[in-house]
VEXFIMI-491223 format. One record per residue: x negated, y, z negated of N, C-alpha, C in turn; residue in one letter. Coordinates in steps of 0.2 Angstrom, whole numbers, plus 5000, padded with zeros to 4 digits. Layout:
REM residues N
((X,Y,Z),(X,Y,Z),(X,Y,Z),"A") ...
//
This chain:
REM residues 359
((4996,4994,5000),(5000,5000,5000),(4996,5006,5000),"M") ((4998,5012,5003),(4994,5018,5004),(4992,5021,4997),"S") ((4987,5025,4997),(4985,5029,4992),(4988,5036,4993),"N") ((4990,5040,4988),(4994,5046,4988),(4990,5051,4985),"Y") ((4990,5057,4988),(4987,5063,4984),(4991,5066,4979),"K") ((4989,5069,4974),(4992,5072,4969),(4998,5077,4971),"E") ((4997,5081,4976),(5001,5085,4979),(5008,5081,4982),"E") ((5007,5076,4985),(5012,5071,4987),(5016,5068,4981),"Q") ((5013,5066,4976),(5016,5063,4970),(5020,5069,4966),"L") ((5017,5075,4966),(5021,5080,4963),(5027,5081,4967),"N") ((5027,5081,4973),(5032,5083,4977),(5038,5077,4976),"N") ((5036,5071,4976),(5041,5066,4974),(5044,5067,4967),"L") ((5040,5069,4963),(5044,5070,4956),(5049,5076,4956),"L") ((5049,5080,4961),(5054,5086,4961),(5060,5083,4963),"T") ((5061,5077,4966),(5067,5073,4968),(5070,5070,4962),"K") ((5067,5070,4956),(5069,5066,4950),(5071,5071,4945),"F") ((5075,5069,4940),(5077,5074,4935),(5072,5075,4929),"S") ((5067,5078,4931),(5061,5080,4926),(5060,5087,4927),"V") ((5057,5090,4922),(5055,5097,4923),(5051,5098,4928),"P") ((5052,5103,4932),(5047,5105,4938),(5041,5108,4936),"E") ((5035,5104,4935),(5029,5107,4933),(5024,5103,4937),"K") ((5018,5106,4937),(5012,5102,4940),(5010,5097,4936),"P") ((5011,5090,4938),(5009,5084,4933),(5002,5081,4936),"Y") ((4999,5078,4932),(4993,5074,4934),(4995,5066,4934),"R") ((4991,5063,4938),(4993,5056,4940),(4987,5051,4939),"F") ((4988,5046,4935),(4982,5041,4934),(4985,5035,4937),"K") ((4981,5032,4942),(4983,5025,4945),(4982,5020,4939),"P") ((4987,5015,4938),(4986,5010,4934),(4986,5004,4938),"L") ((4980,5000,4937),(4978,4995,4942),(4979,4988,4940),"T") ((4982,4987,4934),(4982,4980,4932),(4988,4976,4937),"D") ((4993,4979,4939),(4998,4976,4943),(4995,4973,4950),"G") ((4997,4968,4952),(4995,4966,4958),(5000,4967,4964),"L") ((5006,4970,4963),(5011,4970,4968),(5013,4978,4969),"I") ((5015,4981,4964),(5017,4988,4966),(5011,4993,4964),"N") ((5012,4999,4967),(5008,5005,4965),(5011,5009,4960),"D") ((5007,5009,4954),(5009,5012,4948),(5005,5018,4946),"T") ((5008,5023,4943),(5005,5029,4941),(5007,5032,4934),"Y") ((5002,5033,4930),(5005,5036,4923),(5005,5044,4925),"L") ((5010,5047,4923),(5011,5054,4924),(5010,5058,4918),"V") ((5006,5063,4918),(5004,5066,4912),(5005,5074,4913),"S") ((5006,5078,4907),(5006,5085,4907),(5001,5087,4902),"E") ((4996,5091,4903),(4991,5093,4898),(4988,5087,4895),"N") ((4987,5082,4898),(4984,5075,4895),(4989,5072,4891),"R") ((4996,5074,4891),(5001,5070,4887),(5004,5065,4892),"T") ((5004,5059,4891),(5008,5055,4896),(5015,5055,4894),"P") ((5019,5056,4900),(5026,5057,4899),(5030,5051,4903),"L") ((5028,5049,4909),(5032,5045,4913),(5028,5040,4917),"Y") ((5031,5035,4919),(5028,5030,4924),(5032,5031,4931),"I") ((5027,5032,4936),(5030,5032,4942),(5028,5026,4946),"L") ((5032,5023,4950),(5030,5017,4953),(5033,5017,4960),"Q") ((5029,5014,4965),(5031,5013,4972),(5033,5006,4972),"R") ((5039,5004,4973),(5041,4997,4974),(5038,4994,4980),"I") ((5035,4988,4980),(5033,4984,4986),(5039,4981,4989),"N") ((5042,4985,4994),(5048,4982,4997),(5046,4976,5002),"H") ((5040,4975,5003),(5038,4969,5007),(5038,4962,5003),"K") ((5038,4963,4996),(5038,4957,4992),(5045,4957,4989),"V") ((5048,4963,4987),(5055,4964,4985),(5059,4967,4990),"F") ((5062,4962,4994),(5065,4965,5001),(5072,4968,5000),"T") ((5075,4968,4994),(5081,4971,4993),(5081,4975,4987),"N") ((5079,4981,4987),(5077,4986,4982),(5083,4988,4978),"V") ((5088,4989,4982),(5095,4991,4979),(5097,4986,4973),"A") ((5097,4979,4975),(5099,4974,4971),(5094,4974,4965),"E") ((5088,4974,4967),(5082,4974,4961),(5084,4979,4956),"L") ((5085,4985,4958),(5086,4991,4954),(5093,4990,4950),"M") ((5098,4987,4953),(5104,4985,4949),(5102,4980,4943),"N") ((5098,4976,4945),(5096,4971,4939),(5093,4975,4934),"N") ((5088,4979,4935),(5084,4983,4930),(5088,4987,4926),"V") ((5093,4991,4930),(5097,4996,4927),(5102,4993,4922),"Q") ((5105,4987,4924),(5109,4983,4919),(5105,4981,4913),"D") ((5099,4978,4914),(5096,4975,4909),(5094,4980,4904),"A") ((5092,4986,4906),(5090,4992,4902),(5095,4993,4897),"F") ((5101,4993,4899),(5107,4994,4895),(5108,4990,4889),"E") ((5106,4983,4890),(5106,4978,4885),(5100,4978,4880),"H") ((5094,4980,4883),(5088,4980,4879),(5087,4986,4875),"L") ((5091,4986,4870),(5091,4991,4865),(5093,4989,4858),"N") ((5088,4989,4854),(5088,4986,4847),(5084,4989,4842),"D") ((5085,4988,4836),(5081,4991,4831),(5074,4988,4831),"D") ((5074,4982,4834),(5067,4979,4834),(5065,4978,4842),"H") ((5067,4982,4846),(5065,4982,4853),(5066,4989,4856),"Y") ((5060,4991,4858),(5059,4998,4861),(5063,4999,4867),"Q") ((5067,5004,4868),(5070,5005,4874),(5067,5009,4879),"Q") ((5066,5007,4885),(5064,5011,4891),(5070,5013,4895),"I") ((5070,5019,4898),(5075,5021,4902),(5073,5023,4909),"T") ((5077,5023,4914),(5076,5025,4921),(5077,5033,4921),"L") ((5073,5036,4924),(5075,5043,4926),(5078,5044,4932),"V") ((5084,5046,4933),(5088,5046,4938),(5085,5052,4943),"K") ((5087,5051,4950),(5086,5056,4955),(5090,5062,4954),"T") ((5089,5067,4958),(5093,5073,4957),(5101,5071,4959),"L") ((5101,5067,4963),(5108,5064,4966),(5111,5059,4962),"T") ((5108,5057,4956),(5110,5052,4951),(5109,5045,4953),"G") ((5104,5044,4957),(5102,5037,4959),(5097,5034,4955),"E") ((5096,5027,4954),(5091,5024,4950),(5084,5024,4953),"S") ((5083,5026,4960),(5077,5026,4963),(5078,5031,4970),"Y") ((5072,5032,4972),(5072,5037,4978),(5069,5033,4984),"L") ((5072,5034,4989),(5070,5031,4996),(5067,5037,5000),"S") ((5061,5036,5003),(5058,5041,5007),(5056,5038,5014),"T") ((5055,5042,5019),(5052,5039,5025),(5048,5045,5028),"E") ((5041,5045,5027),(5037,5049,5030),(5033,5045,5036),"D") ((5027,5043,5034),(5024,5039,5039),(5027,5032,5039),"K") ((5029,5030,5033),(5032,5023,5032),(5037,5024,5027),"E") ((5041,5018,5027),(5047,5018,5022),(5044,5017,5015),"K") ((5047,5020,5010),(5045,5019,5003),(5050,5019,4998),"A") ((5049,5016,4992),(5054,5017,4987),(5051,5018,4981),"Y") ((5053,5023,4977),(5050,5026,4971),(5055,5026,4965),"W") ((5053,5024,4959),(5056,5025,4953),(5052,5028,4947),"R") ((5056,5031,4943),(5052,5034,4937),(5056,5032,4931),"V") ((5051,5030,4926),(5054,5027,4920),(5050,5031,4914),"M") ((5053,5031,4908),(5051,5034,4902),(5044,5031,4900),"T") ((5040,5034,4897),(5033,5031,4895),(5034,5031,4887),"Y") ((5032,5026,4884),(5032,5025,4877),(5026,5027,4875),"I") ((5025,5033,4871),(5019,5035,4868),(5016,5031,4862),"D") ((5010,5031,4863),(5006,5026,4858),(5006,5019,4859),"G") ((5008,5017,4865),(5008,5010,4867),(5002,5008,4871),"S") ((5001,5002,4871),(4995,4999,4875),(4997,4992,4877),"T") ((4993,4989,4881),(4994,4982,4883),(4987,4978,4883),"A") ((4987,4972,4883),(4982,4968,4883),(4982,4963,4888),"Y") ((4977,4962,4892),(4976,4956,4897),(4975,4950,4894),"N") ((4971,4950,4888),(4970,4943,4884),(4970,4945,4877),"T") ((4970,4940,4873),(4969,4942,4865),(4965,4936,4862),"T") ((4962,4938,4856),(4959,4933,4852),(4963,4933,4845),"T") ((4968,4938,4845),(4971,4939,4838),(4978,4935,4838),"E") ((4978,4931,4832),(4985,4928,4830),(4990,4933,4830),"S") ((4989,4938,4827),(4994,4943,4826),(4997,4946,4832),"E") ((4994,4946,4838),(4996,4948,4844),(5000,4943,4847),"I") ((4997,4937,4846),(5001,4930,4849),(5008,4930,4846),"A") ((5008,4931,4839),(5014,4930,4836),(5019,4936,4838),"F") ((5017,4942,4839),(5021,4947,4841),(5023,4946,4848),"E") ((5019,4943,4852),(5022,4942,4859),(5027,4937,4859),"A") ((5026,4932,4855),(5032,4927,4855),(5038,4930,4852),"G") ((5038,4934,4847),(5043,4937,4844),(5047,4942,4849),"K") ((5044,4946,4853),(5047,4951,4857),(5050,4947,4863),"V") ((5047,4941,4865),(5050,4938,4871),(5056,4934,4869),"I") ((5056,4932,4863),(5063,4929,4860),(5068,4934,4860),"A") ((5066,4940,4857),(5071,4945,4856),(5074,4948,4863),"K") ((5069,4948,4868),(5071,4950,4875),(5076,4945,4877),"F") ((5075,4939,4877),(5080,4934,4879),(5086,4934,4875),"N") ((5086,4935,4869),(5092,4935,4864),(5097,4941,4866),"M") ((5093,4947,4868),(5097,4953,4869),(5100,4952,4876),"L") ((5097,4949,4881),(5100,4948,4887),(5106,4942,4887),"L") ((5107,4939,4882),(5112,4934,4882),(5119,4937,4883),"L") ((5120,4944,4881),(5126,4947,4882),(5127,4950,4890),"S") ((5121,4949,4894),(5122,4951,4901),(5126,4946,4904),"A") ((5129,4948,4910),(5133,4943,4914),(5128,4941,4920),"Q") ((5128,4934,4920),(5123,4931,4924),(5125,4933,4932),"L") ((5132,4933,4933),(5134,4934,4940),(5132,4941,4943),"D") ((5130,4946,4938),(5129,4952,4940),(5121,4953,4943),"K") ((5117,4948,4942),(5111,4948,4943),(5109,4944,4950),"Y") ((5105,4947,4954),(5103,4944,4961),(5096,4942,4960),"V") ((5094,4936,4964),(5088,4934,4964),(5083,4939,4968),"D") ((5079,4942,4964),(5074,4947,4968),(5069,4943,4973),"T") ((5067,4938,4970),(5063,4933,4974),(5066,4926,4974),"I") ((5070,4925,4979),(5074,4918,4978),(5069,4912,4978),"P") ((5070,4907,4973),(5066,4902,4972),(5059,4903,4970),"Q") ((5059,4909,4966),(5052,4911,4963),(5048,4905,4960),"F") ((5051,4902,4956),(5047,4896,4952),(5050,4889,4954),"H") ((5052,4889,4961),(5054,4882,4963),(5048,4878,4966),"D") ((5047,4873,4962),(5041,4868,4964),(5041,4866,4971),"L") ((5048,4864,4973),(5049,4861,4979),(5047,4866,4985),"K") ((5049,4873,4984),(5047,4878,4989),(5040,4879,4989),"L") ((5037,4880,4983),(5029,4881,4982),(5025,4875,4985),"R") ((5027,4869,4984),(5024,4864,4987),(5025,4864,4995),"T") ((5030,4865,4997),(5032,4866,5005),(5027,4871,5008),"S") ((5027,4877,5004),(5022,4883,5007),(5015,4881,5007),"Q") ((5013,4877,5002),(5007,4874,5001),(5005,4869,5007),"F") ((5009,4865,5008),(5008,4860,5013),(5008,4864,5020),"Q") ((5012,4868,5021),(5011,4872,5028),(5005,4876,5028),"E") ((5003,4879,5023),(4996,4882,5023),(4990,4877,5024),"A") ((4991,4871,5022),(4986,4866,5023),(4985,4865,5031),"L") ((4991,4865,5034),(4991,4863,5041),(4988,4868,5045),"E") ((4988,4874,5043),(4986,4880,5047),(4979,4883,5045),"H") ((4976,4882,5039),(4971,4884,5036),(4964,4883,5040),"A") ((4960,4888,5041),(4953,4886,5044),(4949,4880,5040),"P") ((4946,4876,5044),(4942,4871,5041),(4937,4873,5035),"K") ((4934,4879,5036),(4929,4882,5031),(4933,4883,5024),"E") ((4940,4886,5025),(4943,4886,5018),(4945,4880,5015),"K") ((4948,4875,5019),(4950,4869,5017),(4944,4865,5013),"L") ((4938,4866,5016),(4932,4863,5013),(4930,4867,5006),"S") ((4931,4874,5006),(4929,4877,5000),(4934,4876,4994),"M") ((4940,4874,4996),(4945,4873,4991),(4947,4865,4990),"A") ((4943,4861,4992),(4944,4854,4992),(4946,4851,4986),"A") ((4942,4853,4980),(4944,4851,4974),(4950,4853,4971),"N") ((4952,4860,4972),(4958,4863,4971),(4964,4859,4974),"A") ((4963,4858,4980),(4968,4854,4984),(4970,4847,4982),"I") ((4965,4844,4980),(4965,4837,4978),(4969,4837,4971),"S") ((4967,4842,4966),(4970,4842,4960),(4977,4844,4960),"F") ((4979,4849,4965),(4986,4851,4965),(4990,4845,4967),"S") ((4988,4841,4972),(4992,4835,4974),(4994,4831,4968),"H") ((4989,4830,4963),(4990,4826,4958),(4995,4829,4953),"K") ((4995,4835,4952),(4999,4839,4947),(5006,4839,4950),"V") ((5007,4840,4956),(5014,4840,4959),(5017,4833,4958),"I") ((5014,4828,4958),(5017,4821,4957),(5019,4821,4949),"E") ((5015,4824,4945),(5016,4823,4937),(5023,4828,4936),"K") ((5024,4833,4940),(5029,4838,4938),(5036,4836,4942),"L") ((5036,4831,4946),(5042,4829,4950),(5047,4827,4945),"R") ((5045,4824,4940),(5050,4821,4935),(5053,4826,4930),"D") ((5051,4832,4930),(5053,4837,4926),(5060,4840,4929),"V") ((5065,4839,4926),(5072,4841,4928),(5074,4847,4926),"N") ((5072,4853,4929),(5074,4859,4927),(5082,4861,4928),"V") ((5085,4857,4932),(5092,4858,4934),(5096,4857,4928),"A") ((5094,4853,4923),(5099,4851,4917),(5098,4857,4912),"E") ((5094,4862,4913),(5092,4867,4908),(5097,4873,4909),"L") ((5099,4876,4905),(5104,4882,4905),(5101,4888,4909),"P") ((5105,4891,4913),(5102,4897,4916),(5103,4903,4911),"D") ((5097,4907,4911),(5097,4913,4907),(5095,4919,4912),"R") ((5096,4925,4910),(5093,4931,4912),(5085,4931,4910),"I") ((5081,4929,4914),(5074,4929,4911),(5069,4934,4915),"C") ((5064,4935,4911),(5059,4940,4914),(5056,4937,4920),"H") ((5053,4931,4919),(5050,4927,4925),(5043,4929,4926),"N") ((5040,4934,4922),(5033,4935,4923),(5030,4938,4917),"D") ((5031,4934,4911),(5030,4936,4904),(5022,4935,4903),"T") ((5018,4937,4908),(5010,4937,4906),(5009,4942,4900),"K") ((5004,4941,4897),(5003,4946,4891),(5003,4953,4892),"L") ((5000,4955,4898),(5000,4962,4900),(5006,4965,4902),"N") ((5011,4961,4902),(5018,4964,4903),(5022,4965,4897),"N") ((5018,4965,4891),(5021,4967,4885),(5018,4973,4882),"I") ((5022,4978,4879),(5018,4984,4876),(5018,4983,4869),"L") ((5013,4985,4866),(5012,4985,4859),(5010,4992,4856),"F") ((5012,4993,4850),(5010,4999,4846),(5002,4999,4845),"S") ((4999,5004,4847),(4992,5005,4846),(4990,5005,4839),"K") ((4995,5008,4835),(4994,5009,4828),(4995,5003,4824),"E") ((5000,4999,4825),(5003,4994,4821),(5002,4987,4824),"T") ((5000,4987,4830),(5000,4981,4834),(5007,4977,4835),"K") ((5012,4980,4833),(5019,4977,4834),(5020,4977,4841),"K") ((5024,4972,4844),(5026,4971,4850),(5032,4976,4851),"A") ((5032,4980,4856),(5038,4985,4857),(5043,4983,4862),"L") ((5041,4980,4868),(5045,4979,4873),(5042,4975,4879),"C") ((5045,4973,4884),(5043,4970,4890),(5043,4975,4896),"L") ((5038,4975,4900),(5039,4979,4906),(5038,4976,4912),"I") ((5038,4979,4918),(5038,4976,4924),(5044,4971,4925),"D") ((5050,4974,4926),(5056,4969,4926),(5058,4967,4933),"L") ((5054,4968,4938),(5056,4967,4945),(5058,4959,4947),"D") ((5055,4955,4943),(5056,4948,4943),(5062,4946,4939),"T") ((5065,4951,4936),(5071,4949,4931),(5077,4946,4935),"L") ((5079,4940,4933),(5084,4937,4937),(5086,4930,4933),"M") ((5090,4927,4936),(5092,4920,4933),(5086,4916,4933),"K") ((5085,4912,4927),(5080,4907,4927),(5080,4903,4921),"G") ((5075,4899,4920),(5075,4895,4914),(5070,4897,4909),"K") ((5071,4896,4902),(5067,4899,4897),(5060,4896,4898),"F") ((5059,4890,4900),(5053,4887,4900),(5048,4891,4905),"M") ((5051,4895,4910),(5047,4899,4914),(5044,4904,4910),"Y") ((5048,4908,4906),(5045,4913,4902),(5040,4911,4897),"D") ((5042,4905,4893),(5037,4902,4889),(5030,4900,4892),"F") ((5030,4897,4898),(5025,4895,4901),(5020,4900,4903),"G") ((5023,4906,4906),(5019,4911,4908),(5016,4915,4903),"D") ((5019,4915,4897),(5016,4918,4891),(5011,4914,4889),"A") ((5011,4908,4888),(5006,4903,4886),(5000,4904,4890),"V") ((5000,4904,4897),(4995,4904,4901),(4990,4910,4900),"R") ((4993,4916,4897),(4989,4922,4896),(4988,4923,4889),"T") ((4991,4920,4884),(4990,4921,4877),(4985,4916,4874),"I") ((4986,4910,4876),(4982,4905,4873),(4976,4904,4876),"V") ((4975,4906,4883),(4968,4906,4886),(4965,4913,4885),"N") ((4959,4914,4882),(4956,4921,4881),(4952,4923,4887),"T") ((4952,4919,4893),(4948,4922,4898),(4953,4925,4904),"A") ((4950,4929,4908),(4954,4932,4913),(4957,4927,4918),"P") ((4962,4928,4922),(4965,4923,4926),(4961,4922,4932),"E") ((4955,4925,4934),(4951,4924,4939),(4944,4922,4936),"D") ((4943,4920,4930),(4937,4918,4927),(4933,4913,4931),"E") ((4927,4914,4933),(4923,4910,4937),(4919,4904,4933),"I") ((4918,4906,4927),(4914,4901,4922),(4920,4898,4918),"D") ((4922,4892,4920),(4927,4888,4918),(4926,4885,4910),"H") ((4920,4886,4908),(4918,4884,4901),(4921,4890,4896),"D") ((4923,4896,4899),(4926,4901,4896),(4933,4900,4895),"Q") ((4936,4896,4899),(4943,4895,4899),(4945,4890,4894),"I") ((4949,4892,4889),(4951,4887,4883),(4958,4887,4882),"V") ((4960,4883,4878),(4967,4882,4875),(4966,4883,4868),"F") ((4968,4889,4865),(4966,4891,4858),(4973,4888,4855),"E") ((4972,4883,4851),(4977,4880,4847),(4980,4885,4842),"K") ((4976,4889,4838),(4979,4893,4834),(4983,4899,4837),"E") ((4981,4901,4843),(4985,4906,4846),(4992,4903,4848),"L") ((4992,4897,4851),(4998,4894,4853),(5002,4893,4847),"F") ((5000,4891,4841),(5004,4890,4835),(5007,4897,4833),"S") ((5003,4902,4833),(5006,4909,4831),(5011,4911,4836),"S") ((5010,4910,4843),(5015,4912,4848),(5021,4908,4846),"F") ((5021,4902,4845),(5027,4898,4844),(5031,4900,4837),"V") ((5027,4902,4832),(5030,4905,4826),(5034,4911,4828),"K") ((5030,4915,4832),(5034,4921,4834),(5041,4920,4838),"G") ((5041,4915,4842),(5047,4913,4845),(5052,4912,4840),"L") ((5050,4908,4835),(5055,4906,4830),(5057,4911,4825),"A") ((5054,4917,4825),(5055,4922,4820),(5061,4925,4820),"A") ((5065,4926,4826),(5071,4929,4826),(5077,4924,4825),"N") ((5076,4918,4824),(5081,4913,4823),(5082,4909,4829),"G") ((5087,4904,4828),(5088,4899,4834),(5091,4902,4840),"P") ((5089,4901,4846),(5092,4903,4852),(5091,4899,4858),"F") ((5088,4893,4857),(5086,4888,4862),(5090,4882,4861),"L") ((5093,4878,4866),(5096,4872,4865),(5091,4866,4864),"S") ((5093,4861,4862),(5089,4855,4861),(5085,4853,4867),"Q") ((5088,4853,4873),(5085,4851,4879),(5079,4856,4881),"K") ((5081,4863,4880),(5076,4868,4881),(5070,4867,4877),"E") ((5071,4866,4870),(5065,4865,4866),(5061,4859,4868),"V") ((5064,4854,4870),(5060,4848,4872),(5056,4849,4879),"E") ((5058,4853,4883),(5055,4854,4889),(5049,4860,4889),"T") ((5049,4863,4883),(5044,4869,4883),(5037,4867,4885),"L") ((5034,4861,4882),(5027,4859,4884),(5026,4859,4892),"P") ((5031,4857,4895),(5031,4856,4902),(5030,4863,4906),"W") ((5034,4868,4902),(5033,4875,4905),(5026,4877,4905),"G") ((5022,4875,4899),(5016,4877,4898),(5011,4874,4904),"A") ((5013,4869,4907),(5010,4866,4912),(5012,4868,4919),"V") ((5019,4869,4920),(5021,4871,4926),(5019,4878,4928),"L") ((5019,4883,4924),(5018,4890,4926),(5012,4891,4928),"M") ((5006,4890,4924),(5000,4891,4926),(4998,4887,4933),"P") ((5002,4881,4933),(5000,4877,4939),(5004,4881,4946),"F") ((5010,4883,4945),(5013,4887,4950),(5009,4893,4952),"L") ((5007,4897,4947),(5003,4902,4949),(4996,4900,4952),"H") ((4993,4895,4950),(4987,4893,4954),(4988,4890,4960),"G") ((4994,4887,4961),(4996,4884,4968),(4997,4890,4973),"L") ((5001,4895,4970),(5002,4901,4974),(4996,4905,4977),"R") ((4991,4906,4972),(4985,4909,4974),(4981,4905,4978),"A") ((4981,4898,4978),(4978,4894,4983),(4981,4894,4989),"L") ((4988,4894,4990),(4991,4895,4996),(4990,4902,4999),"T") ((4989,4907,4995),(4988,4914,4998),(4981,4913,5001),"D") ((4976,4911,4997),(4969,4910,5000),(4969,4907,5006),"Y") ((4972,4901,5007),(4972,4897,5013),(4976,4901,5019),"L") ((4981,4905,5017),(4984,4909,5022),(4981,4916,5024),"N") ((4975,4918,5020),(4972,4924,5022),(4974,4930,5017),"G") ((4975,4928,5011),(4976,4934,5007),(4982,4939,5009),"D") ((4988,4936,5010),(4993,4940,5013),(4998,4943,5007),"V") ((4998,4940,5001),(5003,4942,4996),(4999,4946,4990),"Y") ((4994,4943,4987),(4991,4946,4982),(4986,4951,4984),"Y") ((4985,4956,4980),(4979,4961,4981),(4973,4957,4979),"K") ((4968,4958,4983),(4961,4955,4981),(4956,4961,4981),"V") ((4951,4960,4977),(4946,4965,4976),(4939,4962,4980),"A") ((4939,4956,4981),(4933,4953,4985),(4936,4947,4989),"Y") ((4931,4944,4993),(4933,4939,4998),(4937,4933,4995),"K") ((4934,4930,4990),(4937,4924,4988),(4940,4924,4981),"N") ((4943,4930,4980),(4946,4931,4973),(4952,4927,4972),"Q") ((4956,4925,4977),(4962,4921,4977),(4960,4914,4975),"N") ((4954,4912,4978),(4952,4905,4976),(4950,4905,4969),"L") ((4946,4910,4967),(4944,4910,4960),(4950,4910,4955),"D") ((4955,4914,4957),(4961,4914,4953),(4964,4907,4952),"R") ((4964,4904,4958),(4967,4897,4959),(4963,4892,4954),"S") ((4957,4892,4955),(4953,4887,4952),(4953,4888,4944),"L") ((4954,4895,4942),(4954,4896,4935),(4961,4894,4932),"S") ((4966,4895,4936),(4973,4893,4934),(4974,4886,4934),"L") ((4971,4882,4939),(4971,4875,4939),(4968,4872,4933),"L") ((4962,4875,4931),(4958,4873,4926),(4962,4873,4919),"N") ((4966,4879,4918),(4970,4879,4912),(4975,4874,4912),"F") ((4978,4873,4918),(4983,4868,4919),(4981,4861,4916),"T") ((4975,4859,4918),(4972,4853,4916),(4971,4853,4908),"E") ((4969,4859,4906),(4968,4859,4898),(4975,4859,4895),"K") ((4980,4862,4898),(4987,4862,4895),(4989,4855,4895),"A") ((4988,4851,4900),(4990,4844,4900),(4986,4840,4895),"L") ((4980,4842,4893),(4976,4838,4888),(4979,4840,4881),"A") ((4982,4845,4881),(4985,4847,4874),(4993,4846,4874),"H") ((4995,4842,4878),(5003,4841,4878),(5006,4839,4872),"F") ((5002,4834,4869),(5005,4831,4863),(5005,4836,4857),"A") ((5000,4840,4857),(4999,4845,4852),(5004,4850,4853),"F") ((5006,4852,4859),(5011,4857,4860),(5018,4854,4858),"M") ((5019,4848,4859),(5026,4845,4858),(5026,4845,4850),"S") ((5021,4843,4846),(5021,4842,4839),(5022,4849,4836),"D") ((5019,4854,4839),(5019,4861,4836),(5026,4864,4837),"T") ((5029,4863,4843),(5035,4866,4844),(5041,4862,4840),"I") ((5041,4856,4840),(5045,4852,4836),(5045,4854,4828),"N") ((5040,4855,4826),(5039,4857,4819),(5040,4864,4817),"A") ((5041,4868,4822),(5042,4876,4821),(5049,4878,4824),"T") ((5051,4876,4829),(5057,4879,4833),(5063,4875,4831),"I") ((5068,4878,4828),(5074,4875,4827),(5079,4876,4832),"V") ((5082,4871,4836),(5087,4872,4841),(5093,4875,4838),"P") ((5097,4879,4842),(5103,4881,4840),(5108,4876,4840),"K") ((5113,4876,4836),(5119,4871,4836),(5123,4871,4842),"N") 
//
C-alpha cells in the first residue's frame, strides 16, 4: 500500500469529526495488512488513522458494520471501550479515490496504553487470558446473523490445505527445494488435524486474530484493557481465539525467529494464560473445553501453512521485509506447532484442572 505525506493525511482528517488542526502522524508498523498511523497533537496521541486493505478485506462496508456493532457491546467496567470517529456525513469510514481507491477509518486512542509482541511475564499472560475471555463474554449478547464473514473460511483447514496443494503445483523448483522440510511436516500435521471436528463446536463472534500484540495493556498497571484490530471479527470457534493467543504468549520468540532453539513452549506462561481465561467465570461448553489443546496446535499450524503457501506463491499476501521472510515465518510457526503437539497432554491436564465448563 502507498506511503502518504503528512499534508495528505491531514487533509483526510478534515473529512472526519475531529477538530481541524495540524496533526502529526507516526506510522505503526507491527500490522501486516493495513496501513496504520498514530495521530498526535503537540506530541499528545489522540487518534488512530487506518487505511483498510480492501484487497484483503473485499467488502469494507460489511467489515465496518461488524466493527461498529461490536464496539457497542464491548463496553464494561473491566473492558476499555474504543469508539469510531464518524465522518462529517455520519459514516463509519471514508471512501476516497485519488490515484487509487482507498478506505479510511479513525478510532479513539487509549492514552497510556501499550502492546507487546511477546512476553516473559506471567502477569501479562494472565491478563491476556482474562481480557480475551471478557471480550468473548461481552459479545455473547451480539446477534450472530448480523455479522458477515470478512474473510470467508479464514480458519478452514480444508481451504488452506487446498490453497497449499495448488501452490505446490505452481511453485518454482528452487522454492520447493528450499521449503522441502516445511512441506513434509505440513503434510503430517494435516493428517493429524483431520479428526478434529470443529463443526460440533458452537459458533461465537470471535476476534479470530488474538495474537498478543492485538491486546492493549496499561503501561502503568500492566492490566489488559481491550482487544484491537477487529477486521477479522466474525463468526468462529473459541478454539481459534485460544490457539492464536497461545502461539504468541507461550512462545517468547518472534514469529519469524530463525534460531529455532529460541522457540519455546513456556509452561508457566500457558498456565497463567489459562488461569486468566477462567478468572471471569464459566463461559465455555464442555466440548469447547475439551478441544482447546487442539486449538493450540491448529492455529500456529494454519498461520505457518499460510505463510508457506504465500512464500510458494511469491509473497502476494503478507508484507515482507526481506526475500525469504515468509519461509522464516513458516518454519518458526511450524516449529512451535511441533512443540505444542509435544505438550498436548500438559495442556489438557492444565485446562481440565483450571477451566470449569458452563452448565
